[in-house]
Every structure is written in structure tokens, then in C-alpha cells.
C-alpha positions as CSV (number, residue, x, y, z in Angstrom):
1,M,0.0,0.0,0.0
2,S,1.4,3.4,-0.9
3,A,2.2,6.0,1.7
4,L,0.7,9.5,1.7
5,S,3.0,11.9,-0.1
6,M,3.1,15.6,-0.1
7,S,4.9,18.3,-2.2
8,T,4.8,21.9,-1.0
9,T,6.7,24.6,-2.8
10,Q,6.9,28.4,-3.4
11,N,8.9,27.8,-6.5
12,F,6.8,27.6,-9.7
13,S,9.4,25.5,-11.5
14,Q,9.3,22.9,-8.8
15,F,5.5,22.9,-8.8
16,R,5.4,22.4,-12.6
17,T,7.7,19.3,-12.2
18,A,5.6,18.0,-9.3
19,V,2.4,18.2,-11.3
20,S,3.8,16.0,-14.1
21,E,5.3,13.5,-11.7
22,S,2.0,13.2,-9.7
23,F,-0.3,12.7,-12.7
24,V,0.6,12.3,-16.4
25,P,3.1,14.5,-18.3
26,L,1.5,18.0,-18.5
27,Q,2.5,21.5,-19.7
28,V,2.1,24.0,-16.8
29,T,2.4,27.7,-17.3
30,S,1.6,30.8,-15.3
31,D,1.6,34.5,-16.1
32,K,2.2,35.1,-12.4
33,P,5.0,32.6,-11.4
34,Q,6.4,34.9,-8.6
35,P,5.4,34.7,-5.9
36,F,3.8,31.3,-6.2
37,Y,2.4,28.7,-3.7
38,G,1.5,25.1,-4.6
39,R,0.8,22.0,-2.7
40,I,0.0,18.5,-3.8
41,R,-1.0,15.8,-1.4
42,M,-1.4,12.3,-2.9
43,A,-2.3,8.8,-1.9
44,A,-2.6,5.7,-4.0
45,A,-4.4,2.5,-3.6
46,D,-3.6,-0.1,-6.2
47,E,-4.3,1.6,-9.6
48,V,-6.2,4.6,-8.3
49,H,-4.5,7.9,-7.3
50,V,-6.3,10.4,-5.1
51,S,-4.8,13.9,-4.9
52,E,-5.6,17.2,-3.2
53,V,-4.1,20.2,-5.1
54,S,-3.9,23.7,-3.7
55,A,-2.2,26.4,-5.8
56,G,-2.2,29.8,-7.3
57,R,-3.0,31.0,-10.7
58,H,-1.8,28.8,-13.6
59,V,-2.8,26.8,-16.7
60,V,-2.4,23.1,-17.3
61,E,-2.4,21.6,-20.8
62,R,-2.3,18.0,-22.0
63,T,-1.0,18.3,-25.5
64,P,-0.9,15.8,-28.4
65,E,2.9,15.6,-28.1
66,L,2.7,14.7,-24.4
67,I,-0.1,12.2,-25.1
68,A,2.1,10.4,-27.6
69,R,4.8,9.7,-25.0
70,G,2.6,7.4,-22.9
71,D,0.6,4.3,-23.5
72,R,-1.6,4.1,-20.4
73,K,-5.1,5.6,-20.7
74,Y,-6.6,7.2,-17.6
75,F,-9.7,9.1,-16.7
76,K,-9.4,12.0,-14.2
77,L,-12.2,13.2,-12.0
78,S,-12.0,16.7,-10.6
79,L,-14.0,17.9,-7.6
80,M,-13.6,21.6,-7.0
81,L,-13.3,22.3,-3.3
82,A,-12.5,26.0,-3.3
83,G,-12.1,28.7,-6.0
84,N,-12.9,28.2,-9.6
85,G,-11.5,26.3,-12.6
86,L,-12.3,26.1,-16.3
87,L,-12.0,22.6,-17.9
88,V,-11.8,22.4,-21.7
89,Q,-12.0,19.2,-23.7
90,D,-13.7,17.9,-26.8
91,N,-14.9,21.3,-27.8
92,R,-16.7,21.7,-24.4
93,E,-16.1,24.0,-21.5
94,A,-17.0,23.4,-17.9
95,L,-16.7,26.2,-15.3
96,L,-16.2,24.4,-12.1
97,Q,-17.2,26.0,-8.7
98,P,-17.0,24.4,-5.2
99,G,-19.1,21.2,-5.2
100,D,-18.8,20.7,-9.0
101,L,-17.5,17.5,-10.6
102,A,-16.2,16.9,-14.1
103,I,-14.5,14.0,-15.8
104,Y,-11.8,14.2,-18.5
105,D,-9.7,11.8,-20.6
106,T,-5.9,11.9,-20.4
107,N,-5.6,10.3,-23.8
108,R,-7.1,13.4,-25.5
109,P,-6.0,17.0,-25.3
110,Y,-7.4,19.1,-22.5
111,S,-6.7,22.2,-20.6
112,L,-7.4,23.5,-17.1
113,V,-7.4,27.2,-16.3
114,F,-7.2,28.5,-12.8
115,D,-7.4,32.3,-12.6
116,D,-6.9,32.6,-8.8
117,D,-6.1,30.5,-5.8
118,F,-8.0,27.3,-5.7
119,R,-8.2,23.8,-4.0
120,T,-9.4,20.7,-5.9
121,M,-9.5,17.0,-5.6
122,V,-8.3,14.8,-8.5
123,V,-9.0,11.1,-8.8
124,M,-7.0,9.5,-11.6
125,F,-7.7,5.9,-12.6
126,P,-7.3,3.5,-15.5
127,Q,-10.1,3.7,-18.0
128,H,-10.8,-0.1,-17.7
129,L,-12.2,0.4,-14.2
130,V,-15.2,2.2,-15.5
131,D,-17.8,-0.3,-16.6
132,L,-19.2,1.9,-19.4
133,P,-18.4,2.1,-23.1
134,L,-15.6,4.6,-23.7
135,E,-17.5,6.4,-26.4
136,A,-20.4,6.9,-24.0
137,V,-18.1,8.4,-21.3
138,G,-16.6,10.5,-24.1
139,Q,-20.0,12.4,-24.3
140,L,-19.5,13.6,-20.7
141,T,-15.9,14.9,-20.7
142,A,-15.8,18.6,-19.6
143,V,-19.5,18.4,-18.6
144,R,-20.2,20.1,-15.2
145,M,-22.0,17.9,-12.7
146,S,-23.2,19.9,-9.7
147,G,-23.1,18.4,-6.2
148,R,-25.0,21.4,-4.9
149,E,-28.3,20.0,-6.3
150,E,-30.4,17.1,-5.4
151,G,-29.6,13.8,-7.1
152,L,-26.8,11.3,-7.3
153,T,-24.0,13.8,-7.7
154,G,-25.2,15.6,-4.5
155,I,-24.9,12.2,-2.7
156,I,-21.4,11.3,-3.7
157,V,-19.7,14.7,-3.5
158,P,-19.6,14.7,0.3
159,F,-18.1,11.2,0.2
160,L,-15.4,12.3,-2.3
161,A,-14.7,15.5,-0.3
162,Q,-14.2,13.4,2.9
163,M,-11.7,11.3,1.0
164,A,-9.7,14.4,0.0
165,N,-9.7,15.5,3.7
166,N,-8.6,12.1,4.9
167,L,-6.0,10.9,2.4
168,E,-4.3,8.9,5.1
169,Q,-7.2,6.5,5.0
170,V,-6.7,6.1,1.2
171,S,-3.0,5.2,1.8
172,G,-3.9,2.8,4.6
173,A,-5.5,-0.6,4.8
174,P,-9.0,0.5,3.7
175,G,-7.6,2.2,0.7
176,V,-8.5,-0.3,-2.0
177,R,-12.1,-0.6,-0.8
178,L,-12.5,3.2,-0.5
179,T,-11.1,4.0,-3.9
180,R,-13.0,1.2,-5.7
181,S,-16.2,2.3,-4.0
182,A,-15.5,5.8,-5.2
183,I,-15.0,4.6,-8.8
184,D,-18.2,2.5,-8.6
185,L,-20.1,5.6,-7.3
186,V,-18.7,7.7,-10.1
187,T,-19.7,5.1,-12.7
188,T,-23.2,5.1,-11.3
189,V,-23.4,8.9,-11.7
190,L,-22.0,8.7,-15.3
191,A,-24.5,6.0,-16.2
192,N,-27.3,8.1,-14.7
193,Q,-26.2,11.1,-16.8
194,L,-26.3,8.9,-19.9
195,D,-29.7,7.5,-18.9
196,L,-28.4,4.0,-19.0
197,D,-29.9,2.9,-15.7
198,R,-33.4,4.1,-16.8
199,G,-33.1,2.4,-20.2
200,T,-34.2,5.6,-22.0
201,G,-32.6,7.1,-25.1
202,N,-30.4,4.8,-27.1
203,G,-32.0,1.3,-26.6
204,H,-28.9,-0.5,-28.0
205,R,-26.6,1.2,-25.5
206,A,-29.1,0.5,-22.7
207,L,-29.1,-3.2,-23.7
208,A,-25.3,-3.3,-23.6
209,H,-25.3,-1.8,-20.2
210,R,-27.8,-4.3,-18.9
211,V,-25.6,-7.1,-20.3
212,R,-22.5,-5.8,-18.5
213,Q,-24.4,-5.5,-15.3
214,F,-25.7,-9.1,-15.7
215,I,-22.1,-10.3,-16.2
216,D,-20.9,-8.5,-13.1
217,T,-23.7,-10.0,-11.0
218,N,-23.0,-13.5,-12.2
219,L,-19.1,-13.5,-12.3
220,S,-19.0,-16.3,-9.7
221,S,-21.0,-18.7,-11.9
222,V,-18.9,-21.2,-13.7
223,D,-21.7,-21.5,-16.3
224,L,-21.5,-17.9,-17.2
225,G,-21.0,-17.6,-21.0
226,P,-22.6,-16.3,-24.2
227,T,-25.4,-18.8,-24.2
228,Q,-26.6,-18.0,-20.7
229,I,-26.1,-14.3,-21.2
230,A,-28.0,-14.2,-24.5
231,A,-30.9,-16.3,-23.1
232,A,-31.2,-14.0,-20.1
233,H,-31.7,-11.0,-22.3
234,F,-33.8,-12.7,-25.0
235,I,-31.3,-12.1,-27.8
236,S,-29.3,-14.3,-30.0
237,T,-25.7,-15.1,-29.3
238,R,-24.8,-13.5,-32.6
239,H,-26.4,-10.3,-31.4
240,L,-24.5,-10.6,-28.1
241,H,-21.2,-11.0,-29.8
242,S,-21.9,-8.0,-32.0
243,I,-22.4,-5.8,-28.9
244,F,-18.9,-6.6,-27.6
245,R,-17.3,-6.5,-31.0
246,E,-18.5,-2.8,-31.3
247,Q,-16.5,-2.2,-28.1
248,G,-13.4,-3.8,-29.5
249,T,-13.5,-6.9,-27.4
250,T,-15.2,-10.3,-27.0
251,V,-17.7,-11.7,-24.5
252,S,-15.1,-14.2,-23.1
253,S,-12.4,-11.5,-22.9
254,W,-14.8,-9.1,-21.0
255,I,-15.8,-11.8,-18.5
256,R,-12.1,-12.8,-17.9
257,E,-11.1,-9.2,-17.4
258,R,-13.9,-8.5,-14.9
259,R,-13.1,-11.7,-13.0
260,L,-9.4,-10.8,-12.9
261,D,-10.2,-7.4,-11.6
262,R,-12.4,-8.8,-8.8
263,C,-9.6,-11.2,-7.9
264,R,-7.1,-8.4,-7.8
265,R,-9.3,-6.4,-5.5
266,D,-9.6,-9.3,-3.1
267,L,-5.9,-10.1,-3.1
268,L,-5.2,-6.5,-2.1
269,D,-7.9,-6.4,0.5
270,L,-6.7,-7.2,4.1
271,V,-10.2,-8.6,4.8
272,H,-9.3,-11.6,2.6
273,A,-5.7,-11.9,3.8
274,D,-6.2,-15.3,5.3
275,R,-8.0,-16.7,2.2
276,P,-5.9,-19.0,0.0
277,V,-5.3,-17.6,-3.5
278,A,-7.2,-20.6,-5.0
279,T,-10.2,-19.8,-2.9
280,I,-10.3,-16.2,-4.1
281,A,-9.9,-17.4,-7.7
282,A,-12.8,-19.9,-7.3
283,R,-15.0,-17.3,-5.8
284,W,-14.8,-15.4,-9.1
285,G,-15.2,-18.3,-11.4
286,F,-11.7,-19.6,-11.9
287,V,-11.9,-23.3,-11.0
288,D,-8.4,-24.2,-12.3
289,A,-5.8,-22.6,-10.0
290,A,-2.9,-23.1,-12.4
291,H,-4.9,-21.5,-15.2
292,F,-5.8,-18.6,-13.0
293,S,-2.2,-18.0,-12.0
294,R,-1.1,-18.0,-15.7
295,V,-3.8,-15.5,-16.9
296,F,-3.4,-13.3,-13.9
297,K,0.4,-13.0,-14.5
298,A,-0.2,-12.4,-18.2
299,A,-2.6,-9.5,-17.3
300,Y,-0.8,-7.8,-14.5
301,G,2.9,-8.9,-14.9
302,V,3.0,-10.5,-11.4
303,S,1.6,-13.7,-10.0
304,P,-1.3,-13.6,-7.5
305,S,1.0,-14.5,-4.6
306,E,3.6,-11.8,-5.7
307,L,0.8,-9.1,-5.8
308,R,-0.3,-10.2,-2.3
309,A,3.3,-10.0,-1.0
310,R,3.7,-6.5,-2.4
311,R,0.6,-5.4,-0.4
312,T,2.3,-6.4,2.9
313,S,5.8,-5.3,2.0
């Protein structure tokens, strides 16, 4: 589990370096670099990074040249805690005030403009953790979601704000559960914004969402496969395969990735520290322990036991 880290500086050059090291490579400029105050507090739990940033006036840009240097794709979620910020991506602009949320994609150009002192929370996580089509999430980049109003956003904003105020909890034993809960809540808000939960709007997209939810609910079933999934949704297996082909994957690959993700969560969770690796694997549908170990290492670069050892080291 990563420790809480903090970088505080009154030197703009040092702040600019800290920003890129804390997130993804970014271009940071300011027309008022002196005097300058900046602080970044960050905690990480598995693949999720949670940061609290307080700083003075500056502009952050993610340029095509910087994007080309990396191969990992992240989403970033910003919660404005104090001051204002302007997020620009995909020809949209979101003016964020305290209590406002917005999501953006590090694999496409964006800019953030802060005209005065501010404080914000940033959650950065791999895109595969969001159980929604990437093209659907792309419709919500740089869209302001207000936590000052009734609704789902108003429910999760206080939870996220408490995470920002208690980063030592994120870096501690509960960190994996806290951050994954946060991502699940954010995914629920995004789905609601897209009307996927209500099944309105695009019927094809709503069907795809229901299929993915069904898979997540039944990951522990060894019988989970195209035939069972298609029958449960009264569609042909050919139609089912076409849904996942449009997302650039297959039914079996999606199921395997979701099962591996659940196993990874449990292996990092101290609640399951006494459970054998094989028991965790079987819980999520991997009945062959040797096969599980092979596919897990192929996906994450370490064996299940090595990942568990890293957690306690």
C-alpha cells in the first residue's frame, strides 16, 4: 500500500515538475509565477491515485505531443473544493465551482485554467475500471455535474470530499475498498447522466449496459457464458457477440477481465488476507488454480502471490 506523499513549494518551476510527476506529463504555465504557492497531497491504492491540489493562478495543458509519450489511458475526475477552474476538452467547456464534478480523458487534449487561488481533488484511474463504453463516457468529458443540487451527484460529492480531507485513509489498509467504492459511485453517476440505468434514449446502448451488469452480477457462476447471457436477455448469441465487437472486445475477454479485476481487489484487501489464492480465484469463477495464475500474471505482470506480498511489504 502506498504511503501518503506531499509536495509543497513556493517555486513555480518545482510545482510544474511535481504536477507532471504526480499525474501524467503536463504542460504547466503561469503569467504570475512569482510569488507562487503550490501543494500536492497524494495517496494511491492499487491503480487509483487520489490527490488534493492547492495552488495559485496557472494553466495546465495536455498536448498531443505529451499524449504520444505514454501508452496508459486514464480518466481524471476533478471535484472543486475552493475557488474556480475552467476545464476544456472535446470542444466543451465546464466552469467548475465548489461542489462541482467533471471527468476528462488523459488520452485526448485538454486544458485546465485557474485564474486565482484554488483547491481541488483529483482522482486518476485507468479507464478499464469504468464499466461503461468509452464512447459513451466521451460524451461527458468537460461536462459540469453539480453536487449542490439534489440527485446522485449531490450524494457522492460529500463522500469524495471526505476522501480528500482524509487521504491517510486512502493510503492505509481501507484504501483499496475506498477507492474502488469511489469509482463505482462515479460510474453510477455517469450512467445516470447517460440515462443507461433508466433504459431511455439509445436502446442499443441500454441493452449493452444491462448485459454488462448481468455479467458483473454472475461472475462467480462457472456456467457464465454467451449462451446463458443471451438467453437471459432474449437475444441471439450473434447479437450478443456484436455488442462486444463494437467495443473492440469479445464476450469471453470481457468476462475474464472482470473476473481478474475482482480477484485483484480481493488479493489486495486485508479482509481476505487469510484466504488462499485458490479460494479467491474460485470465488470469481476460476476453477483451475494453475490456469488462473497464468492468466493473472499475463494480465498484470506478477503472479497472484507476488501481488499479495507487495501489499504487505
